[in-house]
C-alpha positions in Angstrom: -35.3 80.9 62.5 -35.2 84.7 63.4 -38.4 86.4 63.9 -38.6 88.0 60.3 -38.4 84.6 58.7 -40.9 82.8 60.9 -43.9 83.6 58.5 -42.2 82.0 55.4 -43.6 78.8 54.1 -41.5 75.7 54.3 -40.2 76.0 50.7 -38.9 79.5 51.1 -37.4 78.4 54.5 -35.6 75.5 52.8 -34.1 77.9 50.2 -32.7 80.1 53.1 -31.4 77.1 54.9 -29.8 75.8 51.7 -27.9 79.1 51.4 -26.9 79.7 55.0 -26.7 76.1 56.6 -26.4 73.5 53.9 -25.7 70.8 56.5 -29.3 71.3 57.8 -30.9 71.0 54.3 -31.9 67.2 54.7 -33.8 68.0 58.0 -35.6 70.9 56.3 -36.5 68.9 53.3 -38.0 66.1 55.6 -40.0 68.9 57.4 -41.0 70.3 54.0 -42.2 66.9 52.6 -44.2 66.2 55.9 -46.0 69.6 55.8 -46.8 69.4 52.1 -47.8 65.7 51.6 -47.7 64.1 55.1 -45.4 62.1 57.4 -46.1 58.9 55.5 -43.8 60.0 52.7 -41.0 61.3 55.0 -40.6 58.4 57.5 -39.3 55.0 56.6 -41.9 52.2 57.2 -41.0 50.0 60.2 -39.3 46.8 59.4 -40.7 43.5 60.5 -37.9 41.0 60.8 -40.1 38.0 60.6 -41.4 39.2 57.2 -37.9 39.7 55.6 -36.2 36.7 57.3 -37.4 34.1 54.7 -35.5 36.2 52.0 -32.2 35.7 53.8 -29.5 33.0 53.7 -25.8 32.8 54.5 -24.9 34.6 51.2 -27.5 37.3 51.5 -27.7 38.4 55.1 -29.7 41.3 56.6 -27.5 44.2 57.0 -28.4 47.0 59.5 -27.4 50.5 59.0 -28.0 52.1 62.4 -28.2 55.6 63.6 -26.8 56.6 67.0 -28.9 55.1 69.8 -30.6 52.4 67.6 -30.2 48.9 68.9 -32.2 46.0 67.1 -30.6 43.3 69.2 -33.7 42.7 71.4 -35.7 42.4 68.2 -33.2 39.9 66.7 -33.1 37.8 69.9 -36.9 37.6 69.9 -37.0 36.4 66.4 -34.3 33.9 67.1 -36.4 32.6 69.9 -39.5 32.4 67.8 -37.8 30.4 65.1 -36.0 28.1 67.5 -32.6 29.3 66.4 -31.3 30.8 69.7 -28.2 28.5 69.7 -27.3 29.7 66.2 -27.5 33.5 67.1 -24.0 35.0 67.4 -23.2 38.7 68.4 -20.1 40.3 66.9 -19.5 43.5 68.7 
C-alpha cells in the first residue's frame, strides 16, 4: 500500500481494498484473520489420506480440488503402496 496507508490496522486496510481492489479482498481477509486470531484459523488443516481412505468407496470417491502447482499424485501412490493396491491405481490425466 502507498505510504500514507501503511500505518492503518488490517481492518481499515481491508475496507480500502474492498473499495479499490475487490479481487484482492479474499487475500486481505486471510491476512486480517491471521493477524487477529492466528494462522490456525486462516489455513486449512493438512489432509492425511490414510485417515480419510476408510470413508471412501466406489460411490463416494475422494475428490481433489487443486490450486495451480498442487500435485497429490505422489501421496496417492504412496498410500496405494501402503495398502497393497498399486495394481488398482489408475491415473486419468
